SERO-4910 file (N, C-alpha, C, O; in steps of 0.05 Angstrom, whole numbers):
BEGIN
 pado doro    nc1    nc2    nc3   cac1   cac2   cac3    cc1    cc2    cc3    oc1    oc2    oc3
  Met    A     15    -25      5      1     -3      0     19     28     -1     18     45    -19
  Ala    A     32     27     18     59     48     16     72     51     -5     80     74    -10
  Thr    A     80     27    -26     94     37    -52     72     48    -67     75     69    -79
  Ser    A     50     35    -67     24     47    -85     21     76    -84     21     91   -103
  Met    A     18     86    -53     16    111    -48     36    130    -58     28    152    -66
  Arg    A     69    122    -59     84    133    -67     87    136    -97    100    155   -107
  Ser    A     77    120   -111     78    121   -136     62    135   -150     67    147   -171
  Val    A     34    132   -135     13    158   -144     28    189   -137     29    208   -153
  Lys    A     36    188   -115     49    216   -106     68    224   -124     68    248   -128
  Leu    A     84    210   -137    104    213   -154     95    225   -178    103    247   -185
  Arg    A     72    208   -194     56    220   -217     39    245   -211     32    260   -229
  Ile    A     35    247   -192     23    274   -186     39    294   -190     34    311   -207
  Asn    A     62    296   -174     85    309   -169     92    320   -204     93    344   -210
  Ala    A     97    300   -223    109    297   -250     94    311   -266    102    326   -284
  Thr    A     61    305   -259     46    318   -275     39    344   -272     35    361   -289
  Lys    A     40    348   -243     38    381   -236     63    396   -254     58    417   -266
  Lys    A     86    385   -256    107    406   -272    105    403   -295    117    418   -310
  Thr    A     87    379   -307     83    388   -342     65    403   -345     62    415   -366
  Ser    A     48    406   -322     21    422   -327     40    460   -323     35    480   -336
  Gln    A     56    457   -304     70    486   -306     85    493   -335     85    514   -348
  Ile    A     95    473   -339    110    477   -369     90    482   -390     97    501   -405
  Thr    A     68    473   -396     53    467   -423     36    499   -413     29    516   -430
  Lys    A     32    503   -387     18    533   -382     39    553   -391     30    572   -405
  Ala    A     67    552   -386     78    571   -394     85    574   -421     94    596   -429
  Met    A     82    558   -435     86    556   -469     59    565   -479     60    581   -497
  Asn    A     35    557   -470     13    571   -476     18    599   -470     21    612   -490
  Met    A     18    614   -448     29    646   -447     45    652   -469     38    669   -486
  Ile    A     70    638   -469     89    647   -494     73    651   -517     70    674   -526
  Ser    A     63    629   -527     50    629   -553     30    650   -557     24    659   -579
  Ala    A     17    657   -532     -7    677   -532      9    710   -540     -2    727   -554
  Ser    A     34    712   -527     49    739   -528     55    739   -559     48    758   -573
  Lys    A     69    717   -568     78    722   -595     58    718   -614     64    725   -637
  Leu    A     32    707   -611     11    715   -634      5    743   -631      1    754   -652
  Lys    A      2    758   -611      1    787   -612     20    796   -626     13    815   -641
  Asn    A     40    791   -628     64    801   -638     54    803   -674     50    821   -690
  Ala    A     54    768   -675     52    760   -708     25    773   -719     22    773   -743
  Glu    A      5    786   -703    -22    794   -714     -8    828   -716    -15    843   -735
  Arg    A      7    835   -699     17    859   -709     29    871   -727     29    895   -732
  Gln    A     45    849   -741     62    843   -755     53    843   -787     65    852   -807
  Ile    A     24    828   -783     12    826   -804     -3    855   -813     -4    866   -835
  Lys    A    -12    863   -789    -28    895   -788     -6    911   -806    -11    924   -826
  Glu    A     16    907   -797     32    931   -808     40    927   -838     49    945   -853
  Tyr    A     37    904   -842     52    894   -878     32    900   -895     35    909   -918
  Arg    A      6    895   -881    -19    896   -905    -22    921   -921    -28    920   -945
  Pro    A    -18    945   -907    -27    972   -922     -7    976   -943    -14    990   -962
  Phe    A     27    959   -942     45    961   -966     34    947   -985     37    956  -1008
  Leu    A     21    925   -982     16    901  -1005    -11    910  -1015    -20    901  -1037
  Glu    A    -24    929   -999    -52    936  -1017    -47    957  -1034    -61    961  -1054
  Lys    A    -24    973  -1028    -18    996  -1045     -8    987  -1071    -18    995  -1092
  Ile    A     13    969  -1068     18    955  -1097     -3    941  -1108     -1    939  -1132
  Glu    A    -22    931  -1098    -42    923  -1112    -62    949  -1125    -70    949  -1148
  Glu    A    -66    963  -1112    -76    985  -1123    -64   1002  -1143    -78   1018  -1156
  Ile    A    -39    999  -1147    -20   1010  -1167    -24    990  -1195    -26    998  -1218
  Leu    A    -24    965  -1187    -23    949  -1208    -46    947  -1220    -46    942  -1244
  Ala    A    -76    950  -1203    -99    949  -1204   -104    978  -1229   -118    978  -1249
  Asn    A    -92    993  -1218    -93   1026  -1239    -78   1024  -1266    -85   1037  -1286
  Ile    A    -55   1006  -1264    -41   1006  -1286    -60    991  -1311    -64   1000  -1334
  Thr    A    -71    968  -1298    -84    948  -1324   -112    959  -1324   -128    947  -1337
  Lys    A   -119    983  -1309   -148    988  -1313   -163    989  -1340   -187    985  -1341
  Asp    A   -146    995  -1363   -159    996  -1385   -160    968  -1406   -167    966  -1430
  Lys    A   -153    951  -1390   -144    923  -1405   -175    907  -1396   -187    911  -1375
  Asn    A   -181    890  -1415   -210    874  -1406   -200    856  -1386   -214    856  -1365
  Ser    A   -176    837  -1386   -166    820  -1367   -140    818  -1363   -127    825  -1383
  Leu    A   -128    812  -1344    -98    814  -1340    -86    798  -1365    -63    805  -1370
  Thr    A    -95    779  -1379    -89    766  -1400    -79    775  -1421    -65    764  -1438
  Asp    A    -90    804  -1419    -89    819  -1448    -64    830  -1442    -54    838  -1463
  Val    A    -47    835  -1420    -20    843  -1422     -1    825  -1428      1    802  -1420
  Asp    A     12    837  -1443     39    812  -1453     61    820  -1429     79    838  -1430
  Ser    A     55    802  -1409     77    795  -1390     78    769  -1386     58    754  -1388
  Ile    A    102    759  -1379    106    731  -1371     92    724  -1343     85    702  -1337
  Phe    A     90    742  -1332     79    731  -1301     44    732  -1307     32    716  -1292
  Leu    A     32    743  -1321      4    735  -1331     -3    718  -1349    -24    705  -1348
  Lys    A     13    715  -1368     -1    692  -1391     -1    665  -1382     20    653  -1379
  Pro    A    -24    655  -1378    -26    623  -1366    -11    609  -1395    -10    621  -1416
  Arg    A     -1    585  -1390     12    570  -1412      7    535  -1396      0    525  -1375
  Glu    A     16    525  -1426      6    499  -1417     25    490  -1393     48    496  -1390
  Ile    A      9    473  -1376     23    464  -1350     36    434  -1355     24    413  -1361
  Lys    A     63    435  -1350     72    409  -1358     84    406  -1325     83    383  -1316
  Lys    A     94    422  -1311    108    417  -1286     96    440  -1262     92    464  -1265
  Val    A     94    429  -1245     80    452  -1222     99    451  -1199    110    430  -1192
  Cys    A    102    480  -1187    125    480  -1166     99    487  -1146     77    496  -1152
  Tyr    A    110    477  -1119     90    477  -1097    109    486  -1072    128    474  -1062
  Ile    A     98    512  -1064    111    523  -1041     98    508  -1010     73    506  -1009
  Val    A    107    504   -998     87    495   -976    107    503   -948    130    496   -942
  Ile    A     94    514   -939    101    529   -910     94    518   -887     70    514   -883
  Ser    A    112    512   -870    106    499   -841    120    511   -819    127    535   -820
  Ser    A    125    498   -800    138    514   -778    168    500   -772    172    477   -780
  Asp    A    185    511   -761    206    501   -754    211    480   -726    232    468   -722
  Lys    A    190    480   -712    184    474   -684    154    454   -685    133    457   -699
  Gly    A    161    433   -663    128    417   -667    118    431   -641    125    454   -634
  Leu    A     97    412   -626     83    419   -601     61    434   -616     53    450   -599
  Ala    A     48    437   -636     35    456   -650      2    444   -660    -16    453   -674
  Gly    A      5    423   -646    -24    405   -648    -22    399   -685     -4    389   -697
  Ala    A    -41    406   -692    -50    389   -723    -37    415   -747    -43    414   -770
  Phe    A    -23    433   -736    -16    456   -748      6    438   -779     -1    438   -802
  Asn    A     23    430   -772     37    414   -791     35    398   -809     45    398   -832
  Ile    A     16    381   -794      7    349   -806    -19    358   -826    -27    344   -844
  Asn    A    -30    384   -818    -56    386   -841    -41    401   -862    -48    392   -884
  Val    A    -23    419   -864     -7    430   -887      6    405   -902     -1    405   -925
  Leu    A     19    388   -896     34    368   -901     15    352   -920     20    346   -944
  Lys    A    -12    343   -901    -27    325   -911    -42    338   -942    -49    323   -961
  Glu    A    -44    359   -943    -58    380   -966    -32    377   -985    -37    374  -1009
  Leu    A     -5    378   -979     12    376  -1007     20    347  -1015     32    342  -1036
  Lys    A     12    327   -996     12    296  -1004    -14    300  -1023     -9    298  -1047
  Lys    A    -34    304  -1019    -62    300  -1030    -62    314  -1058    -73    303  -1077
  Gln    A    -48    342  -1063    -43    358  -1086    -23    337  -1102    -29    334  -1126
  Ile    A     -7    329  -1095     16    312  -1110      1    289  -1121     -2    290  -1146
  Glu    A    -10    270  -1110    -28    250  -1114    -48    261  -1132    -54    247  -1153
  Glu    A    -58    279  -1129    -82    283  -1150    -71    295  -1178    -87    302  -1196
  Leu    A    -47    297  -1181    -33    308  -1203    -39    292  -1231    -32    268  -1230
  Pro    A    -49    300  -1253    -48    280  -1279    -12    265  -1277      8    275  -1267
  Lys    A    -13    242  -1289     10    225  -1289     31    239  -1305     54    236  -1299
  Asp    A     22    254  -1329     42    274  -1347     51    299  -1337     65    314  -1350
  Ile    A     41    305  -1312     55    335  -1302     67    320  -1278     61    303  -1261
  Asp    A     91    339  -1287    119    336  -1269    111    360  -1242     94    377  -1244
  Tyr    A    124    356  -1223    124    373  -1199    154    375  -1185    173    360  -1190
  Thr    A    156    396  -1165    174    405  -1143    165    417  -1119    143    429  -1119
  Val    A    179    415  -1100    169    422  -1074    189    440  -1062    212    432  -1058
  Ala    A    179    469  -1055    198    486  -1045    189    483  -1020    165    484  -1016
  Ala    A    207    479   -998    194    478   -971    203    502   -954    227    507   -954
  Ile    A    187    516   -942    192    531   -919    186    522   -898    163    514   -895
  Gly    A    205    521   -875    203    505   -846    218    486   -852    223    477   -875
  Thr    A    228    475   -827    241    449   -821    224    426   -826    230    407   -840
  Lys    A    201    428   -811    184    403   -813    173    398   -845    165    376   -853
  Ala    A    174    418   -858    162    414   -891    185    404   -907    181    389   -926
  Phe    A    208    412   -900    233    402   -911    237    375   -904    237    358   -922
  Asn    A    240    368   -880    241    339   -875    219    323   -884    222    300   -891
  Phe    A    191    336   -884    173    312   -894    182    306   -923    184    283   -931
  Val    A    189    332   -941    190    325   -963    216    303   -973    215    287   -992
  Gln    A    240    310   -952    259    289   -959    253    268   -952    262    250   -967
  Lys    A    239    258   -930    229    233   -921    213    216   -941    216    192   -942
  Asn    A    193    230   -960    178    218   -977    192    225  -1004    179    230  -1025
  Gly    A    217    225  -1003    225    224  -1030    215    248  -1053    225    248  -1076
  Tyr    A    200    263  -1047    195    287  -1070    213    306  -1083    234    315  -1074
  Asn    A    203    310  -1103    227    322  -1119    233    349  -1105    213    363  -1101
  Lys    A    251    357  -1098    259    379  -1073    271    403  -1097    286    397  -1116
  Phe    A    262    428  -1092    272    455  -1102    298    459  -1089    318    455  -1102
  Asn    A    301    471  -1058    315    473  -1042    329    451  -1031    317    431  -1023
  Glu    A    357    454  -1031    367    427  -1018    373    426   -990    378    406   -975
  Lys    A    370    457   -982    374    459   -953    351    475   -942    340    490   -958
  Pro    A    343    474   -918    314    483   -907    319    511   -904    341    522   -898
  Ile    A    295    524   -909    289    559   -910    271    556   -877    248    546   -872
  Tyr    A    292    568   -860    279    567   -832    265    594   -827    275    616   -833
  Val    A    244    592   -817    227    610   -809    222    617   -779    207    604   -765
  Arg    A    236    640   -768    239    644   -744    213    663   -732    197    670   -750
  Asp    A    208    670   -711    180    679   -700    185    709   -708    166    724   -706
  Asp    A    204    718   -714    214    750   -720    219    747   -751    228    767   -763
  Val    A    215    732   -761    213    730   -792    217    757   -807    197    772   -808
  Glu    A    238    763   -818    241    788   -837    236    784   -868    235    761   -876
  Phe    A    233    803   -882    227    801   -910    257    796   -929    259    783   -950
  His    A    272    807   -917    292    801   -932    309    765   -928    324    756   -945
  Glu    A    302    754   -909    307    726   -905    291    713   -928    295    689   -932
  Leu    A    275    723   -941    261    701   -959    262    714   -984    249    704  -1003
  Thr    A    278    736   -988    280    747  -1017    290    729  -1040    278    724  -1061
  Glu    A    318    720  -1031    332    703  -1045    317    682  -1055    313    678  -1079
  Phe    A    307    664  -1033    289    640  -1043    266    644  -1064    262    629  -1084
  Val    A    249    669  -1055    228    675  -1075    239    681  -1106    228    673  -1127
  Arg    A    264    698  -1105    277    701  -1129    275    680  -1150    264    681  -1171
  Ser    A    294    657  -1135    296    636  -1149    276    621  -1156    283    604  -1172
  Ile    A    250    621  -1149    232    611  -1155    220    629  -1183    211    619  -1204
  Val    A    222    658  -1177    206    669  -1197    229    666  -1226    222    663  -1250
  Val    A    253    668  -1218    273    661  -1243    262    634  -1257    250    635  -1278
  Gly    A    265    611  -1244    252    585  -1251    233    595  -1264    242    601  -1286
  Tyr    A    208    602  -1262    182    605  -1272    190    623  -1297    176    618  -1317
  Ile    A    207    640  -1301    214    655  -1321    226    638  -1343    218    640  -1366
  Leu    A    249    617  -1332    260    602  -1353    245    576  -1357    257    556  -1366
  Gly    A    224    575  -1353    206    545  -1357    216    525  -1343    216    503  -1354
  Ser    A    224    527  -1320    222    505  -1305    204    490  -1291    206    467  -1282
  Phe    A    182    508  -1287    158    509  -1281    132    522  -1292    138    543  -1303
  Asp    A    109    516  -1294     91    527  -1314     73    541  -1293     65    564  -1298
  Glu    A     67    527  -1267     47    543  -1243     62    543  -1221     80    527  -1222
  Val    A     59    559  -1198     70    562  -1174     44    556  -1158     24    565  -1168
  Arg    A     42    545  -1138     22    544  -1118     33    542  -1089     53    530  -1081
  Val    A     18    557  -1076     30    557  -1047     13    546  -1026    -11    554  -1024
  Ile    A     23    529  -1010      0    516   -986     13    529   -964     36    535   -962
  Tyr    A     -9    532   -946     -5    547   -923    -27    543   -908    -48    533   -916
  Asn    A    -22    556   -876    -48    557   -856    -53    585   -856    -36    601   -849
  His    A    -80    592   -865    -85    618   -860   -102    619   -837   -120    603   -833
  Phe    A    -95    640   -819   -103    647   -796   -127    667   -802   -127    688   -815
  Ile    A   -149    655   -788   -177    666   -780   -183    676   -758   -195    698   -757
  Asn    A   -176    664   -736   -182    676   -714   -165    651   -689   -158    629   -698
  Thr    A   -162    655   -667   -140    646   -647   -157    613   -653   -142    593   -656
  Leu    A   -179    611   -654   -189    585   -653   -189    570   -681   -182    546   -680
  Ile    A   -193    577   -701   -197    573   -730   -171    579   -744   -160    600   -740
  Gln    A   -162    560   -760   -141    564   -777   -143    544   -802   -147    520   -799
  Asp    A   -141    556   -828   -156    542   -845   -132    536   -868   -114    552   -871
  Ile    A   -134    514   -883   -112    506   -899   -116    521   -929   -138    520   -939
  Lys    A    -97    533   -942   -106    546   -969    -83    542   -988    -60    545   -981
  Val    A    -90    537  -1008    -76    534  -1037    -77    558  -1052    -97    559  -1067
  Ser    A    -61    578  -1052    -62    605  -1074    -46    595  -1094    -25    584  -1090
  Lys    A    -57    600  -1116    -40    601  -1140    -22    632  -1147    -33    653  -1150
  Leu    A      8    627  -1149     23    647  -1141     29    660  -1170     27    683  -1177
  Leu    A     36    643  -1182     45    643  -1215     27    623  -1228     19    603  -1217
  Pro    A     21    627  -1251     14    663  -1266     -6    667  -1248    -20    651  -1236
  Ile    A     -6    699  -1248    -24    723  -1224    -50    715  -1250    -48    709  -1273
  Val    A    -73    717  -1234    -93    710  -1251   -113    735  -1239   -130    745  -1254
  Glu    A   -110    742  -1218   -123    775  -1208   -108    786  -1190    -91    776  -1175
  Ile    A   -118    815  -1192   -105    829  -1172   -126    839  -1149   -141    858  -1152
  Asn    A   -125    827  -1131   -147    841  -1105   -147    868  -1099   -140    875  -1076
  Ser    A   -153    883  -1115   -156    916  -1109   -174    927  -1132   -172    923  -1157
  Pro    A   -196    945  -1117   -209    962  -1137   -191    979  -1145   -170    984  -1134
  Val    A   -201    991  -1170   -182   1013  -1187   -193   1036  -1169   -216   1035  -1161
  Thr    A   -177   1054  -1164   -183   1075  -1146   -183   1101  -1168   -185   1100  -1192
  Asn    A   -181   1126  -1151   -185   1153  -1173   -161   1166  -1171   -159   1188  -1181
  Ser    A   -142   1153  -1159   -118   1162  -1153   -104   1165  -1179   -109   1149  -1196
  Thr    A    -87   1186  -1184    -70   1191  -1209    -39   1178  -1208    -23   1185  -1190
  Tyr    A    -33   1164  -1221     -3   1159  -1231      5   1172  -1253     -9   1184  -1268
  Glu    A     30   1169  -1255     41   1181  -1274     67   1154  -1281     84   1149  -1264
  Tyr    A     67   1144  -1300     91   1123  -1306    105   1133  -1335     97   1146  -1354
  Asp    A    131   1116  -1327    155   1125  -1344    159   1093  -1358    172   1076  -1347
  Gly    A    144   1092  -1383    150   1073  -1394    131   1055  -1402    111   1067  -1393
  Asn    A    121   1033  -1414     97   1022  -1427     84   1003  -1407     96   1001  -1386
  Ile    A     64    990  -1410     53    978  -1385     70    955  -1374     75    950  -1351
  Glu    A     81    939  -1402     90    915  -1395    116    917  -1384    122    904  -1364
  Glu    A    137    936  -1397    155    948  -1379    155    948  -1346    167    935  -1329
  Ile    A    134    971  -1345    129    972  -1316    120    948  -1293    126    945  -1269
  Leu    A    104    932  -1311     89    905  -1294    115    891  -1285    119    884  -1262
  Asn    A    132    888  -1309    149    866  -1310    179    868  -1289    196    852  -1283
  Met    A    175    898  -1283    192    906  -1258    174    911  -1233    189    914  -1214
  Ile    A    154    912  -1228    132    912  -1206    126    886  -1196    128    881  -1172
  Leu    A    119    868  -1213    110    839  -1205    124    824  -1190    113    809  -1174
  Pro    A    155    825  -1194    170    805  -1182    173    817  -1148    179    802  -1129
  Ile    A    169    837  -1145    168    855  -1116    137    845  -1105    133    838  -1081
  Tyr    A    118    846  -1123     92    836  -1115     94    810  -1108     79    806  -1088
  Ile    A    105    789  -1115    106    762  -1117    122    757  -1093    114    738  -1079
  Glu    A    145    771  -1084    165    773  -1061    148    776  -1037    151    760  -1017
  Asn    A    128    799  -1037    115    811  -1017     88    790  -1016     79    787   -993
  Leu    A     79    781  -1031     56    757  -1028     65    732  -1015     49    720  -1002
  Val    A     90    723  -1018    101    701  -1001    106    707   -979     97    693   -960
  Tyr    A    121    729   -974    127    742   -945    100    745   -931     99    740   -908
  Gly    A     76    754   -943     50    753   -932     39    730   -926     22    735   -908
  Phe    A     39    706   -933     34    678   -932     47    671   -904     34    665   -884
  Val    A     80    674   -906     93    668   -884     87    679   -857     91    665   -837
  Leu    A     77    705   -855     61    719   -834     39    706   -827     34    698   -804
  Asp    A     23    703   -847     -4    692   -846      3    661   -828     -7    659   -805
  Ser    A     15    644   -835     23    621   -829     36    622   -795     28    610   -775
  Lys    A     54    639   -798     68    644   -767     43    650   -744     43    637   -723
  Ala    A     26    667   -749      1    674   -733     -9    643   -733     -7    633   -711
  Ser    A    -18    628   -750    -35    608   -743    -14    587   -724    -23    573   -706
  Glu    A     11    587   -730     23    564   -717     26    574   -684     26    557   -667
  His    A     27    595   -678     25    606   -657     -3    603   -641     -4    595   -617
  Ala    A    -20    607   -653    -49    605   -647    -54    570   -646    -73    563   -632
  Ser    A    -44    556   -654    -42    529   -658    -27    516   -636    -35    495   -625
  Arg    A     -4    529   -629     12    522   -610     -5    526   -581     -7    509   -562
  Met    A    -18    556   -583    -29    564   -560    -52    547   -550    -51    542   -526
  Asn    A    -70    537   -563    -94    519   -561    -83    492   -555    -93    479   -536
  Ser    A    -65    484   -569    -53    458   -557    -44    450   -532    -48    430   -519
  Met    A    -28    475   -526    -18    479   -490    -43    474   -479    -50    454   -467
  Lys    A    -59    496   -485    -82    504   -468    -99    470   -459   -107    459   -439
  Lys    A    -98    462   -489   -115    432   -478    -96    414   -457   -105    401   -439
  Ala    A    -74    416   -464    -50    398   -450    -52    408   -418    -51    391   -400
  Thr    A    -55    433   -413    -54    444   -389    -81    429   -372    -78    416   -351
  Asp    A   -107    433   -386   -127    421   -378   -123    393   -372   -124    386   -348
  Asn    A   -120    377   -389   -118    352   -387   -101    345   -365   -110    331   -347
  Ala    A    -73    356   -364    -56    351   -334    -72    363   -311    -69    354   -288
  Thr    A    -89    381   -316   -100    383   -287   -127    363   -281   -137    357   -260
  Glu    A   -134    357   -306   -158    343   -295   -142    311   -289   -155    297   -273
  Val    A   -120    301   -298   -103    279   -284    -97    280   -261   -101    262   -246
  Val    A    -87    303   -254    -76    309   -230   -103    310   -203    -99    304   -179
  Gly    A   -128    318   -214   -146    321   -195   -156    283   -190   -162    274   -168
  Lys    A   -156    270   -209   -165    244   -212   -143    229   -191   -151    216   -172
  Leu    A   -118    231   -197    -96    222   -178    -91    231   -150    -79    217   -133
  Glu    A   -102    259   -142   -108    261   -117   -130    252   -106   -132    253    -82
  Leu    A   -151    241   -121   -168    229   -108   -168    206   -101   -181    197    -82
  Leu    A   -151    195   -116   -142    166   -110   -121    166    -89   -121    148    -72
  Tyr    A   -101    187    -89    -88    183    -66   -100    187    -39    -94    173    -20
  Asn    A   -116    205    -38   -131    207    -13   -145    186     -6   -142    180     18
  Arg    A   -162    169    -23   -175    148    -23   -156    126     -4   -163    113     16
  Ala    A   -128    125    -18   -111    106     -9   -102    115     16    -99     97     32
  Arg    A    -98    135     22    -86    144     52   -105    140     68    -97    129     89
  Gln    A   -133    145     67   -150    137     80   -154    107     86   -154    100    109
  Gln    A   -156     93     70   -152     65     78   -131     56     94   -133     40    112
  Ala    A   -107     72     86    -87     62    102    -87     68    132    -77     54    149
  Ile    A   -100     91    135   -101    102    164   -124     85    178   -123     81    202
  Thr    A   -144     76    164   -168     60    167   -164     31    188   -183     16    192
***
């Protein structure tokens, strides 16, 4: 009986320590989520301004395909590049699992005559691609720190844009976790190239351009694409923190429940020993 009581007491202490750790991680993730949301809010006006300029440049065209730009013209798809965005760390619930499942699904649903390559952002995605033997775009993982900055992704995105221009692939899709709120994160698959629409209404702003439409677009669109990918990474980072925060809260609640049951068991055993 004494041995049984001692083992229960040890389990109680161990579970309480685990609960303290998960509670601390929950609070850290909540703080990081606030910073991630702030980054997104500060970034969006810049992207919206670029989209406004693009919308005004192309306002006299019936559609984007009427513009003679390699970034806007769809072509026969022979090879697809998937950019998949994950985290570097785990303990984030189904955050990485869901995005990697979507990547696997996308690849399995490709027609047999269409080839693919995967550009992995985040250690978890890179390891998954390597483990499953998928065609890799990058030979080294692209790390996504909590305070990831634009310049850290620029070279990587430019290499993808160059690959598209040279015809290494004919379409680029991005798979990532879209942050809706602290409880809901949705898997999104967005077509990055060719650009099929500009998500901005035409405004009454007056712009003066030096050069023809095609020249201006071929200069602006690569910058726009780089910023789109950065936006997807920020969105994914907010989803990661929200998912980890919820996961750690559930772990803390479960630990508290287990402690309650163990303490009840311990008290009963102690009462029996006294009796």
